[in-house]
C-alpha positions as CSV (number, residue, x, y, z in Angstrom):
1,M,21.5,-18.8,-5.3
2,T,19.9,-15.2,-5.0
3,A,22.8,-12.8,-6.2
4,T,25.2,-11.2,-3.5
5,P,23.5,-8.4,-2.6
6,T,25.9,-5.0,-2.3
7,T,27.9,-5.6,1.0
8,P,28.7,-2.6,3.1
9,A,31.8,-3.2,3.1
10,A,31.6,-2.5,-0.9
11,A,29.3,0.0,-1.1
12,H,31.3,2.6,1.2
13,E,34.4,1.9,-1.8
14,L,32.0,2.8,-4.6
15,P,32.3,6.2,-6.0
16,Q,31.5,9.4,-4.1
17,E,27.7,10.0,-4.9
18,P,27.4,13.9,-6.9
19,D,26.8,17.0,-5.1
20,P,23.6,17.6,-4.7
21,G,23.9,21.2,-6.0
22,T,21.0,23.9,-5.7
23,R,18.1,22.6,-7.6
24,R,15.4,21.9,-5.1
25,L,12.6,18.8,-6.2
26,S,9.9,17.0,-3.5
27,T,10.9,13.9,-2.6
28,A,7.9,12.8,-4.9
29,K,8.9,14.9,-7.9
30,A,12.8,13.3,-7.3
31,M,11.1,9.4,-7.4
32,V,9.5,10.5,-10.5
33,E,12.6,12.2,-12.2
34,G,14.5,8.8,-11.3
35,I,11.7,6.5,-13.4
36,S,11.9,9.0,-15.8
37,Q,15.4,9.2,-16.2
38,Q,15.6,5.3,-16.7
39,M,12.7,4.9,-18.6
40,S,14.1,6.9,-21.6
41,A,17.7,4.9,-21.3
42,D,16.0,1.7,-21.5
43,D,13.1,0.7,-23.5
44,S,12.7,-2.2,-21.1
45,V,11.5,-0.2,-17.9
46,F,8.2,0.2,-17.5
47,V,5.4,1.1,-14.7
48,M,2.1,-0.3,-13.6
49,G,-0.6,0.0,-10.7
50,E,-3.7,1.2,-9.8
51,D,-4.2,5.1,-10.9
52,V,-0.5,5.2,-11.7
53,G,-1.6,6.6,-15.6
54,G,-4.0,9.7,-16.0
55,Y,-4.3,9.8,-11.8
56,G,-0.8,10.2,-11.1
57,G,0.0,7.6,-8.4
58,I,-2.5,8.6,-5.6
59,F,1.0,10.3,-3.5
60,S,2.1,11.6,-6.8
61,S,4.3,8.8,-7.2
62,T,4.2,8.4,-11.2
63,T,3.0,12.2,-11.8
64,G,3.6,12.9,-16.1
65,L,5.1,9.6,-16.9
66,L,1.9,8.4,-18.8
67,D,1.9,12.4,-21.0
68,E,6.4,11.1,-21.8
69,F,5.8,7.6,-22.3
70,G,2.1,6.7,-22.9
71,P,-0.3,4.3,-22.1
72,N,1.8,1.5,-23.7
73,R,5.0,2.0,-21.0
74,V,2.6,3.4,-18.2
75,L,-0.5,0.7,-17.3
76,D,-3.2,1.5,-15.2
77,T,-4.4,-1.5,-13.9
78,P,-7.8,-3.4,-12.3
79,I,-8.0,-3.4,-8.5
80,S,-6.2,-7.0,-8.7
81,E,-2.8,-7.0,-7.3
82,T,-2.1,-10.4,-7.2
83,A,-2.7,-10.1,-11.1
84,F,-0.9,-7.1,-12.0
85,I,2.0,-8.2,-9.6
86,G,2.1,-11.8,-11.1
87,L,2.2,-9.7,-14.7
88,G,5.2,-7.8,-13.0
89,I,7.1,-11.1,-12.5
90,G,6.0,-12.4,-15.9
91,A,7.4,-9.6,-17.8
92,A,10.7,-9.3,-15.8
93,V,12.2,-12.9,-15.8
94,E,11.5,-12.5,-19.6
95,G,14.0,-9.7,-19.7
96,M,11.9,-6.8,-19.1
97,R,12.7,-4.3,-16.0
98,P,9.2,-3.4,-14.4
99,I,8.0,-1.1,-11.9
100,V,4.8,-2.1,-10.1
101,E,3.6,0.2,-7.4
102,L,0.8,-1.7,-4.5
103,M,-0.7,1.5,-3.6
104,F,-0.8,0.4,0.3
105,V,1.8,-1.9,2.0
106,D,-0.5,-2.9,3.9
107,F,-2.6,-4.8,1.3
108,F,0.7,-7.0,0.4
109,G,-1.9,-9.7,2.5
110,V,-3.6,-10.6,-0.8
111,C,-0.4,-10.7,-3.7
112,M,2.0,-12.2,-0.5
113,D,2.6,-15.6,-2.7
114,Q,3.4,-13.3,-5.5
115,I,5.7,-11.6,-3.9
116,Y,7.5,-14.3,-2.0
117,N,6.7,-17.4,-3.6
118,H,7.4,-16.4,-6.7
119,M,9.4,-12.7,-7.1
120,A,11.8,-13.7,-4.2
121,K,12.7,-17.6,-5.2
122,I,12.6,-17.7,-8.4
123,H,16.4,-16.6,-8.8
124,F,17.1,-19.1,-6.2
125,E,14.8,-21.7,-7.3
126,S,16.2,-21.7,-10.5
127,G,19.6,-22.0,-9.8
128,G,20.7,-18.6,-10.5
129,N,19.4,-19.2,-14.5
130,V,16.6,-16.4,-13.8
131,R,16.8,-13.6,-12.9
132,V,13.8,-10.8,-11.2
133,P,15.0,-7.3,-12.2
134,M,11.5,-6.1,-11.2
135,V,11.2,-2.7,-8.4
136,L,7.8,-3.4,-6.3
137,M,6.8,0.0,-4.6
138,S,4.2,1.2,-2.2
139,A,3.6,3.7,0.3
140,V,4.2,3.8,3.7
141,G,3.3,5.2,7.4
142,G,0.6,7.0,9.4
143,G,-0.1,10.2,11.0
144,Y,-2.7,10.9,8.7
145,S,-5.6,9.1,10.3
146,D,-5.8,5.9,7.6
147,G,-7.1,4.1,10.1
148,A,-5.0,0.2,10.9
149,Q,-5.5,-1.0,7.1
150,H,-3.6,1.4,5.3
151,S,-1.0,2.7,7.8
152,Q,1.9,0.7,8.7
153,C,5.5,0.6,7.9
154,L,5.7,-3.3,7.4
155,W,9.4,-2.9,6.1
156,G,11.0,-5.7,8.9
157,T,8.0,-8.4,7.3
158,F,9.9,-8.0,3.9
159,A,13.4,-7.9,5.5
160,H,12.7,-11.3,7.2
161,L,11.8,-13.0,4.1
162,P,15.2,-13.6,1.6
163,G,15.2,-13.1,-1.7
164,M,14.4,-9.5,-1.6
165,K,16.1,-6.2,-1.2
166,V,14.7,-3.9,1.2
167,V,15.0,0.6,0.6
168,V,14.1,2.9,1.9
169,P,14.4,6.6,1.7
170,S,14.0,9.3,3.5
171,T,15.2,12.5,1.0
172,P,14.2,13.6,-2.5
173,Y,18.5,13.1,-2.7
174,D,18.1,9.4,-1.6
175,A,15.0,8.7,-3.0
176,K,16.2,9.4,-6.7
177,G,19.2,7.8,-6.1
178,L,17.7,5.0,-4.5
179,M,14.8,4.1,-7.4
180,T,18.0,4.9,-10.0
181,A,19.7,1.7,-7.9
182,A,16.8,-0.2,-7.8
183,I,15.7,-0.4,-11.0
184,R,19.4,-1.1,-12.8
185,S,19.4,-4.2,-10.1
186,D,19.2,-7.6,-11.2
187,D,17.5,-8.8,-8.2
188,P,14.0,-7.8,-7.0
189,V,13.9,-4.5,-5.0
190,I,11.0,-3.5,-2.5
191,Y,11.2,0.2,-2.2
192,L,8.8,2.0,0.4
193,F,8.0,5.6,0.6
194,H,6.2,7.2,3.8
195,K,3.6,9.7,3.0
196,G,5.3,12.2,5.3
197,V,8.4,12.3,3.4
198,M,7.2,13.3,-0.1
199,G,6.4,16.8,0.1
200,L,3.0,16.6,-0.9
201,P,1.0,20.1,-0.2
202,W,-2.2,18.4,0.8
203,M,-0.5,16.5,3.3
204,K,1.7,17.7,7.3
205,K,4.3,20.4,5.8
206,N,8.2,18.8,6.6
207,R,10.3,21.0,6.1
208,R,13.3,18.4,4.7
209,S,11.1,16.7,2.1
210,I,11.8,19.6,-0.4
211,A,15.7,19.8,-1.2
212,A,18.7,19.8,-3.4
213,V,18.5,16.7,-6.2
214,P,21.5,16.5,-9.4
215,E,19.9,16.5,-12.5
216,Q,21.9,13.9,-13.7
217,P,21.3,10.2,-13.3
218,Y,23.2,8.9,-10.1
219,E,22.7,6.1,-8.0
220,V,23.0,5.9,-4.0
221,P,24.5,2.1,-3.3
222,I,22.1,0.2,-1.6
223,G,23.1,-1.2,1.7
224,S,24.9,1.8,2.5
225,A,23.6,4.0,5.9
226,N,24.7,7.7,5.7
227,V,25.6,9.2,9.3
228,C,23.4,12.7,8.6
229,R,24.2,14.0,12.1
230,E,27.7,13.2,13.7
231,G,27.6,13.5,17.3
232,S,29.5,12.2,20.1
233,D,26.9,11.7,23.2
234,V,23.9,9.1,21.6
235,T,23.4,7.3,17.9
236,V,19.9,7.2,17.2
237,V,19.2,4.7,14.3
238,T,16.5,4.8,12.0
239,L,15.1,5.7,8.5
240,S,12.4,6.9,6.7
241,L,10.1,9.6,8.8
242,G,12.0,9.0,11.5
243,V,15.4,10.4,10.2
244,H,13.2,13.9,9.9
245,H,12.0,13.8,13.4
246,S,15.3,12.2,14.8
247,L,17.2,15.8,13.1
248,D,14.6,17.9,14.8
249,V,15.6,16.2,18.2
250,A,19.0,16.6,17.6
251,D,18.4,19.9,16.8
252,K,16.8,21.1,19.7
253,L,19.2,19.1,22.5
254,V,22.2,21.0,20.4
255,D,21.3,23.6,23.7
256,D,20.9,21.3,26.8
257,G,24.6,19.6,25.5
258,I,23.8,16.9,24.2
259,D,25.4,15.9,20.5
260,V,23.3,13.3,18.6
261,E,24.3,11.4,15.7
262,V,21.5,10.1,13.7
263,V,22.1,7.1,11.2
264,D,19.9,6.8,8.2
265,L,20.1,3.3,7.0
266,R,18.6,3.9,3.7
267,S,18.8,0.0,2.8
268,V,16.7,-2.3,5.4
269,V,18.6,-5.1,3.4
270,P,21.4,-5.3,2.9
271,L,21.5,-3.6,6.4
272,D,24.8,-1.9,7.0
273,R,25.7,-3.1,10.3
274,E,29.3,-2.1,9.9
275,T,28.3,1.7,9.9
276,I,25.4,1.1,12.8
277,S,28.3,-0.5,15.2
278,A,31.0,2.0,14.1
279,S,29.0,5.0,15.8
280,V,27.4,2.9,18.6
281,A,31.3,2.4,19.5
282,K,31.7,6.1,19.3
283,T,29.2,7.3,21.7
284,G,28.4,3.8,23.6
285,R,24.4,4.9,23.5
286,L,21.9,3.6,21.5
287,V,18.5,4.7,20.2
288,V,16.5,2.9,17.6
289,V,13.5,4.6,15.9
290,D,10.9,2.5,14.2
291,E,8.0,3.2,12.5
292,D,6.9,-0.6,12.6
293,Y,6.0,-3.0,15.0
294,Q,8.7,-3.1,17.9
295,S,8.4,-6.9,18.5
296,F,10.7,-9.4,16.0
297,G,11.4,-6.8,13.7
298,L,14.1,-4.5,12.8
299,S,15.1,-2.7,16.0
300,G,15.9,-5.7,17.6
301,E,17.7,-6.5,14.4
302,V,19.5,-3.4,14.9
303,I,20.5,-3.6,18.4
304,A,21.7,-7.2,17.6
305,S,23.8,-6.6,15.3
306,V,25.9,-4.2,18.1
307,V,26.4,-6.4,20.9
308,E,27.2,-9.7,18.6
309,R,30.4,-7.3,17.7
310,D,30.9,-5.9,20.5
311,P,28.7,-6.6,23.3
312,G,31.4,-4.1,25.4
313,A,30.1,-1.2,23.2
314,L,26.6,-0.6,24.2
315,H,26.2,1.0,27.4
316,A,22.4,2.1,27.2
317,V,20.1,1.1,24.4
318,E,16.2,2.9,23.8
319,R,13.8,1.5,21.3
320,V,11.0,3.7,19.7
321,C,8.6,1.9,17.9
322,V,4.8,1.3,17.3
323,P,3.7,-0.7,20.1
324,D,2.6,-4.6,19.2
325,V,-1.1,-3.0,18.3
326,P,-2.9,-2.3,14.7
327,I,-2.4,1.4,14.4
328,P,-5.7,3.8,15.5
329,Y,-7.7,5.2,13.4
330,A,-8.5,8.2,16.3
331,R,-5.9,11.1,16.2
332,D,-4.8,11.4,19.3
333,L,-4.1,7.8,19.6
334,E,-2.9,7.1,16.2
335,Y,-0.1,9.9,17.9
336,A,0.3,8.1,21.0
337,V,1.7,5.0,19.0
338,L,3.9,6.8,16.3
339,P,7.2,7.3,17.2
340,T,7.1,11.1,17.6
341,P,9.8,13.5,18.1
342,A,8.2,13.9,21.8
343,R,9.2,10.3,22.2
344,I,12.9,10.0,20.6
345,E,13.6,13.3,23.2
346,D,12.4,11.1,25.9
347,A,14.0,8.1,24.6
348,V,17.4,10.2,24.1
349,R,17.3,11.9,27.8
350,S,16.5,8.2,28.9
351,V,20.3,7.0,27.8
352,M,22.0,10.3,28.5
353,R,20.9,9.4,32.6
354,R,22.3,5.8,32.5
């Protein structure tokens, strides 16, 4: 059977996360630091993927690692996702800890057999005798006119398929801590980073994408959500770039007397249902913000988590997701389907009227 993931209850009992201090890093640099520290500590950790070497990853996810560790541990691969993800799986089952980058999550289709029929299932199919300690990281998200084949999130797709943990950082602090936890995990972990939270100078500015990060190694426990803003009127459950948008909306609505609680899931698998339910029990109103497709996905699972535990706790609910259409290339159309701050604000005001 697949190794039992960290449960939310157990995660909440772990030692308190370290104080972030005052040293500031972008999300991209925090990710790289987490990888570098684990590569220094463990010779079995290595990185491979398209343009992860001299280029440093097209979203700066591996910048500087080639200079630090050399081409034997930072491997640029040919454009064959099936081949190099399969290579990573083979290395993992033989005792190494590969970090494999799938450049855009949208490319999962050409290598899904390796991901789901091998990476996710080997531990189960071996009766628990073979582990796959592997991190598959990939860029997600829209907002940059990348078109229908480069703009999806798809964390709900991976979450639906058992055998893999799925983590999605929204801040520099969580990016490093979740990367450290993912590399150290004995289970396969899907690590998805949104382009809009990376703090890259050539992309749209995000004021929270550069923040305090401890220098020492630390873990953010997989399976533990973070209440990043407490409130009493409405619970907004979200992740990734949606956290930033939701916090902006919450700050704006203070002047109107609306107190918004924002819950950053951080992990999709395991999903911290206890934290979600506890927040909604307090506020009675729920808005789920998810840059994945609306139907059959994370937003419905979050709502079901509340209703199945305490049907009377939820008095009003709204979803702010991508409607079930491919992400448009045209900027105006793209922003019409993305969960923008304007759509989030409308949803919060809607549940407040009920």
